[in-house]
C-alpha positions as CSV (number, residue, x, y, z in Angstrom):
1,X,-0.1,-0.2,-0.2
2,X,1.4,3.6,-0.7
3,X,0.9,6.6,0.8
4,X,0.1,9.9,-1.0
5,X,2.6,12.9,-0.2
6,X,1.4,16.0,1.7
7,X,0.8,18.7,-1.4
8,X,1.7,22.2,0.5
9,X,0.6,25.4,-1.5
10,X,2.4,27.3,0.3
11,X,6.1,28.5,1.8
12,X,4.5,28.7,5.2
13,X,2.9,25.9,5.3
14,X,5.9,23.9,4.0
15,X,8.4,25.4,6.4
16,X,6.4,23.8,9.2
17,X,6.9,20.5,8.5
18,X,10.3,20.7,7.6
19,X,10.7,22.2,10.6
20,X,9.6,19.6,12.3
21,X,11.8,17.0,10.4
22,X,15.1,18.9,11.1
23,X,14.4,19.1,14.7
24,X,14.5,15.4,14.4
25,X,17.4,15.3,12.7
26,X,16.7,14.1,9.6
27,X,18.0,14.6,6.2
28,X,16.1,16.9,3.4
29,X,16.3,16.5,-0.1
30,X,14.4,18.2,-3.1
31,X,13.6,17.6,-6.7
32,X,13.0,21.0,-8.6
33,X,10.3,20.0,-11.2
34,X,7.9,21.8,-13.4
35,X,5.9,18.6,-13.6
36,X,4.7,16.5,-16.4
37,X,7.2,13.4,-14.5
38,X,8.7,11.0,-16.6
39,X,11.2,8.3,-15.7
40,X,13.8,10.8,-15.9
41,X,12.3,12.9,-13.0
42,X,11.6,9.5,-11.2
43,X,15.1,8.5,-11.3
44,X,16.2,12.0,-9.6
45,X,13.7,11.1,-7.1
46,X,15.2,7.5,-6.5
47,X,18.1,8.9,-5.9
48,X,17.1,11.9,-4.0
49,X,16.0,8.8,-1.7
50,X,19.6,7.3,-1.8
51,X,21.0,10.5,-0.3
52,X,18.2,11.7,2.6
53,X,15.2,10.6,4.7
54,X,12.9,12.7,3.8
55,X,12.3,13.7,0.3
56,X,9.9,17.4,-1.1
57,X,9.0,17.5,-4.8
58,X,7.9,20.4,-6.2
59,X,6.3,20.9,-9.3
60,X,5.8,24.4,-10.4
61,X,5.5,25.9,-14.2
62,X,7.6,28.6,-14.1
63,X,6.6,31.8,-15.6
64,X,9.6,33.8,-15.8
65,X,11.7,31.3,-17.8
66,X,9.0,31.2,-20.6
67,X,9.6,33.8,-23.1
68,X,6.3,35.3,-25.1
69,X,6.7,33.0,-27.9
70,X,7.1,30.4,-25.6
71,X,5.0,27.6,-24.9
72,X,4.2,28.3,-21.1
73,X,0.1,28.1,-21.9
74,X,0.9,24.6,-23.5
75,X,3.4,22.9,-21.5
76,X,1.8,20.1,-20.1
77,X,0.4,20.4,-16.3
78,X,-0.4,16.7,-15.1
79,X,-0.6,17.1,-11.0
80,X,-2.7,13.8,-9.9
81,X,-0.7,11.9,-12.4
82,X,2.5,13.3,-11.0
83,X,1.2,13.3,-7.6
84,X,0.5,9.0,-7.7
85,X,4.0,8.2,-9.8
86,X,5.9,10.2,-6.5
87,X,3.3,8.4,-4.3
88,X,4.8,4.9,-5.2
89,X,8.5,6.1,-4.4
90,X,7.6,6.7,-0.6
91,X,7.8,10.6,-2.0
92,X,6.9,12.3,1.6
93,X,5.7,16.1,0.6
94,X,5.4,17.5,-2.4
95,X,5.4,21.5,-3.0
96,X,3.1,23.0,-5.7
97,X,2.7,26.4,-5.2
98,X,0.7,29.2,-7.0
99,X,2.4,31.6,-9.4
100,X,1.0,34.0,-6.6
101,X,2.9,32.5,-4.3
102,X,6.5,32.1,-5.9
103,X,5.5,36.3,-7.3
104,X,3.5,38.2,-5.0
105,X,2.1,41.0,-5.8
106,X,4.4,44.0,-6.3
107,X,7.0,41.5,-6.8
108,X,10.9,42.9,-7.5
109,X,14.1,41.0,-7.2
110,X,15.4,38.2,-9.4
111,X,18.7,37.2,-10.1
112,X,20.8,37.9,-12.5
113,X,23.8,35.5,-13.5
114,X,26.8,35.8,-16.1
115,X,29.8,32.7,-15.9
116,X,28.0,29.8,-17.4
117,X,24.6,31.5,-17.9
118,X,25.9,33.5,-20.7
119,X,25.5,32.0,-24.0
120,X,24.1,28.8,-26.0
121,X,20.6,28.7,-24.2
122,X,21.2,32.7,-23.6
123,X,22.1,33.4,-27.0
124,X,18.2,32.3,-28.2
125,X,16.3,32.5,-24.6
126,X,18.0,35.8,-23.4
127,X,15.6,35.6,-20.4
128,X,15.9,32.0,-19.4
129,X,18.5,31.8,-17.0
130,X,17.4,34.6,-15.3
131,X,13.5,33.0,-14.7
132,X,15.6,29.4,-13.6
133,X,17.9,31.0,-11.4
134,X,15.3,33.0,-9.4
135,X,12.5,30.3,-9.1
136,X,15.5,27.4,-8.2
137,X,16.8,30.2,-5.9
138,X,13.5,30.9,-4.2
139,X,13.0,26.6,-3.8
140,X,16.5,26.3,-2.3
141,X,15.5,29.2,0.0
142,X,12.3,27.4,1.0
143,X,13.3,24.1,1.8
144,X,17.1,24.5,2.5
145,X,17.5,21.1,1.4
146,X,20.9,19.0,2.9
147,X,20.5,17.6,-1.0
148,X,19.0,19.1,-4.4
149,X,19.1,16.7,-7.4
150,X,19.0,18.2,-11.1
151,X,19.5,16.1,-14.2
152,X,22.3,16.6,-16.6
153,X,20.3,16.7,-19.8
154,X,19.7,20.0,-18.8
155,X,23.1,20.7,-18.6
156,X,24.0,24.4,-18.7
157,X,20.9,25.1,-16.2
158,X,23.1,22.2,-13.6
159,X,26.0,24.4,-14.1
160,X,24.4,27.9,-13.4
161,X,22.2,26.2,-10.4
162,X,25.9,25.1,-9.0
163,X,27.6,27.8,-9.7
164,X,24.5,30.0,-8.0
165,X,24.7,28.1,-4.7
166,X,28.5,28.3,-4.6
167,X,28.6,32.4,-5.3
168,X,25.4,32.3,-2.3
169,X,27.1,30.1,0.3
170,X,23.6,28.4,0.2
171,X,24.2,25.0,2.2
172,X,23.1,22.8,-0.4
173,X,24.5,20.1,-2.1
174,X,23.7,19.8,-5.9
175,X,23.8,16.6,-7.4
176,X,24.0,16.0,-11.4
177,X,22.5,12.4,-12.5
178,X,23.1,11.2,-15.9
179,X,20.7,11.7,-18.4
180,X,18.1,9.4,-19.0
181,X,17.0,7.9,-22.1
182,X,14.9,5.9,-24.1
183,X,16.1,2.7,-26.1
184,X,16.6,4.3,-28.6
185,X,19.5,6.9,-27.5
186,X,16.5,9.9,-27.4
187,X,16.9,12.1,-24.0
188,X,13.4,11.7,-22.2
189,X,12.1,14.7,-22.1
190,X,8.3,16.5,-21.3
191,X,8.8,17.9,-24.5
192,X,9.0,14.8,-26.5
193,X,4.9,14.7,-25.8
194,X,4.9,17.3,-28.9
195,X,6.5,15.1,-31.7
196,X,4.4,13.7,-34.1
197,X,4.9,10.0,-34.6
198,X,7.8,10.7,-37.4
199,X,9.0,13.8,-35.7
200,X,9.6,10.6,-32.9
201,X,11.4,8.8,-35.3
202,X,13.5,11.7,-36.6
203,X,14.6,13.1,-32.7
204,X,17.0,9.6,-32.3
205,X,19.0,11.9,-34.6
206,X,20.4,14.2,-32.0
207,X,22.1,11.8,-30.0
208,X,23.3,9.7,-33.8
209,X,25.2,12.6,-35.1
210,X,26.8,13.7,-31.0
211,X,27.6,10.5,-30.3
212,X,29.8,10.4,-34.4
213,X,31.1,14.1,-33.6
214,X,32.6,13.0,-30.3
215,X,33.9,10.0,-31.9
216,X,35.4,11.7,-34.4
217,X,36.5,13.9,-31.9
218,X,38.1,11.7,-29.4
219,X,39.9,10.3,-31.9
220,X,41.9,13.0,-32.6
221,X,39.7,14.8,-35.3
222,X,39.7,18.5,-35.4
223,X,37.2,19.8,-33.5
224,X,35.1,22.5,-35.9
225,X,35.0,20.2,-38.5
226,X,33.8,17.6,-36.8
227,X,31.0,19.9,-35.3
228,X,30.1,21.1,-38.5
229,X,29.5,18.1,-39.9
230,X,26.7,17.3,-37.5
231,X,25.2,20.4,-38.0
232,X,24.8,19.6,-41.3
233,X,23.7,15.9,-40.3
234,X,20.9,17.3,-38.2
235,X,19.7,20.0,-40.7
236,X,19.7,17.4,-43.8
237,X,17.6,15.4,-41.4
238,X,15.0,18.4,-41.0
239,X,16.0,19.6,-38.0
240,X,16.6,23.7,-37.3
241,X,20.1,24.0,-35.5
242,X,20.3,26.6,-32.8
243,X,23.4,25.3,-31.4
244,X,25.9,22.0,-31.3
245,X,29.0,23.3,-29.7
246,X,31.8,21.8,-27.8
247,X,32.6,23.6,-24.3
248,X,34.3,23.1,-21.4
249,X,32.5,20.8,-19.0
250,X,33.1,22.7,-15.9
251,X,32.8,26.0,-16.6
252,X,30.9,26.1,-20.4
253,X,33.5,28.4,-21.8
254,X,35.3,27.8,-25.0
255,X,37.8,25.5,-25.5
256,X,41.0,27.2,-25.5
257,X,43.0,23.7,-25.1
258,X,40.6,21.0,-26.1
259,X,43.0,18.2,-26.0
260,X,43.4,19.0,-21.9
261,X,40.4,20.3,-20.7
262,X,37.1,18.4,-19.7
263,X,34.5,18.9,-22.7
264,X,31.5,18.4,-22.7
265,X,29.2,18.8,-26.3
266,X,25.9,20.9,-26.4
267,X,23.1,20.9,-28.6
268,X,19.9,22.1,-29.4
269,X,17.6,22.3,-32.5
270,X,14.6,22.3,-33.4
271,X,11.9,19.5,-35.1
272,X,8.6,21.3,-36.0
273,X,7.3,23.3,-33.6
274,X,9.1,21.1,-30.7
275,X,12.8,22.1,-29.3
276,X,15.3,19.4,-28.0
277,X,18.1,19.8,-26.3
278,X,20.9,17.2,-25.7
279,X,24.5,17.2,-24.1
280,X,27.4,14.0,-23.7
281,X,31.0,14.5,-22.6
282,X,33.7,14.2,-24.7
């Protein structure tokens, strides 16, 4: 028999329960999500359970990280089924606030970042990381977890969150979990639900192209020609490529010595009306 997690709508109510857990000496983990939970999210929850006595999962579609022409209105919202999935994993608490709770009337505070927040996603979604940093900062301050778990699929986001926590000296360990993929290699994402059957078949091209480019670079090939071949292959398959790049895996800065630096390949491309992102270590 599973026990449904307690759903909290306000920070104040959540903090009452958190205070009791801390009084009992329990270790607390946070898994921030925008809902529409899939197996990748559930893996984050399982990892959180391994590092804590109590798990809080936030479910909040954050309006400040969506641009005016993006999919905030149509982003899938499946709270009832999300809670059912979390119950099977023994999650104790779901924090599902309203936009008014997170951004009350007269809200005037945001977090602005440079460093790993510059370039890549910001080149195409300039609003994005101010929204992400602000909401993640608010969630971490609200919960003050011992550990928070994020997926590596949103790799730049993970680097931004780690920088945020270091810079603000927040007492939370940030754990990054490897990307969860379908059997055919496609990275799990809530936005995969937007893909038509034919687009879903083609979507695996991103992982294949990245793997081929990474293999060429690991074998000693020049970086930019390998990436340009990958971009051309994606375009030929019907993608509109935002970027396919190789960056320093720790700072996301452009590489100055590719042979000695830790490397991460990152991609973002549109297939029809769906924007897909992915990344791999090289």
